[in-house]
C-alpha positions in Angstrom: -0.2 -0.1 0.2 1.2 3.4 -1.0 0.5 6.7 0.6 1.3 9.6 -1.9 2.3 12.2 0.2 4.0 14.3 -2.6 0.6 15.6 -4.6 0.1 17.9 -5.7 3.4 19.4 -6.6 2.7 22.8 -6.5 5.7 23.7 -4.8 7.6 22.5 -1.8 6.0 24.6 0.9 2.3 22.9 0.2 3.7 19.4 0.1 2.5 17.0 3.0 5.9 14.9 3.1 7.6 18.0 4.2 5.8 18.1 7.2 7.6 15.5 9.3 4.9 15.7 11.8 2.1 15.4 9.8 3.6 12.4 8.2 5.1 10.5 11.3 1.2 10.9 12.3 -0.3 9.8 9.3 2.2 6.9 9.1 1.4 5.8 12.1 -2.7 5.6 11.7 -2.0 3.8 8.6 0.1 1.3 9.9 -2.3 0.9 13.3 -5.1 0.6 10.8 -3.7 -1.8 8.3 -1.4 -3.9 10.4 -0.8 -6.6 7.9 0.0 -4.7 4.6 3.3 -3.4 3.6 3.1 0.5 3.7 5.2 2.7 1.4 5.3 6.1 1.4 6.0 8.1 -2.0 8.0 11.2 -1.0 9.3 14.6 -3.3 12.9 15.5 -3.8 14.8 15.8 -0.8 18.0 18.4 -1.4 20.2 16.4 0.7 20.8 13.8 2.9 20.6 16.2 6.1 17.3 17.4 5.3 15.7 14.1 5.1 17.7 11.9 7.5 15.3 13.1 10.2 12.1 11.7 8.5 13.7 8.5 7.6 14.8 8.5 11.6 11.5 8.8 12.7 9.6 6.5 10.9 12.0 3.5 11.0 10.2 0.4 12.3 6.8 2.4 10.7 7.2 1.7 7.2 8.4 -0.8 5.0 9.7 1.3 2.2 9.4 4.7 0.1 9.2 5.1 -3.1 10.2 8.5 -4.9 9.9 10.6 -6.6 6.4 11.7 -7.9 6.9 15.0 -9.7 9.3 18.2 -9.9 7.4 21.7 -9.3 7.7 23.9 -12.1 6.8 26.8 -14.5 5.8 25.0 -17.6 5.5 27.5 -20.6 4.4 27.3 -24.2 6.5 28.2 -26.8 5.1 32.0 -26.7 5.8 32.0 -23.1 2.4 31.5 -21.3 1.8 29.3 -18.8 1.5 25.6 -20.5 -1.2 24.3 -17.5 -3.1 27.5 -18.3 -3.4 31.2 -16.8 -4.9 29.8 -13.5 -2.4 27.4 -13.2 1.1 28.4 -13.8 2.9 25.6 -11.7 2.5 22.2 -11.7 4.2 18.9 -11.5 6.7 17.9 -14.2 6.9 14.2 -14.8 9.1 12.0 -17.6 12.3 12.3 -19.0 13.0 16.1 -17.1 12.6 14.4 -14.0 15.1 11.4 -14.3 18.3 13.1 -12.2 16.3 13.7 -9.6 14.6 10.2 -9.1 17.8 8.6 -9.3 19.5 11.0 -7.2 16.5 10.6 -4.2 17.2 6.8 -4.7 21.1 6.9 -4.2 19.8 8.7 -1.3 17.7 6.9 0.0 20.1 3.5 -0.2 22.9 5.4 1.3 20.9 6.6 4.6 19.2 2.8 4.7 22.9 1.7 5.4 23.5 4.8 7.9 20.7 3.7 10.0 21.1 0.0 9.5 17.7 0.1 8.6 16.4 -2.2 5.7 13.3 -0.3 4.1 13.1 -0.9 0.5 13.2 1.4 -2.1 11.2 1.9 -5.2 12.5 4.4 -8.0 10.4 6.3 -9.8 10.8 9.1 -12.6 11.8 9.4 -16.2 11.7 5.7 -16.6 11.6 4.9 -20.4 13.9 2.4 -21.4 15.4 -0.7 -19.9 18.4 1.0 -19.3 16.9 3.6 -17.2 15.5 0.5 -15.0 19.0 -0.8 -14.7 20.2 2.7 -14.0 17.6 2.8 -11.0 18.6 -0.5 -10.1 22.6 0.4 -9.9 21.5 3.7 -7.7 20.0 1.2 -5.3 16.1 0.7 -6.0 14.7 -2.5 -4.8 11.9 -2.0 -7.4 11.2 0.5 -10.4 8.2 2.0 -11.4 7.1 3.6 -14.7 4.3 5.9 -15.5 4.9 8.6 -18.3 7.1 6.4 -20.1 5.0 3.2 -20.0 2.6 5.5 -21.6 4.4 6.6 -24.1 5.9 2.4 -24.6 3.2 0.6 -23.9 5.8 -2.5 -24.8 8.1 -1.3 -21.9 7.3 -3.6 -19.1 8.4 -6.7 -22.4 11.5 -4.2 -23.1 12.9 -4.2 -19.7 12.4 -8.1 -18.8 13.9 -9.1 -22.3 17.0 -6.9 -21.3 17.0 -8.9 -18.2 16.6 -12.2 -19.8 18.9 -11.7 -22.7 
């Protein structure tokens, strides 16, 4: 079971995953309500180890893993410089190819901190996965599993291509 604490991505000040008190309370409530299911929290991008380490420490033993990342907040514009998502929505979450660097960085960060905490939480890598090479990059970075959304929408054969690359 995954609780997405990083949506809607309209800027870091509005994302639930940056409010550690609320995240801990929610995670404990979910764990108490559904104790027999693995619990994953979907997180946004954290800029460095020191920012996310306190959250991981607080959630040690409460959650089974993390999936990361969702989207990155940006101000996408059209070729004419107009807000791409409409005048009433100047910012929004950007996904796909443009965020792979952040997804990989977060997986590396979580893998490093998992070792530092001597914790065994699982990591699901997310962000810009649209090829077998991207899948492998996430696994190399420390992901226990890899998920694709945008890449699979653009290439319905993506899962088959990844599986074929592993068997070949």
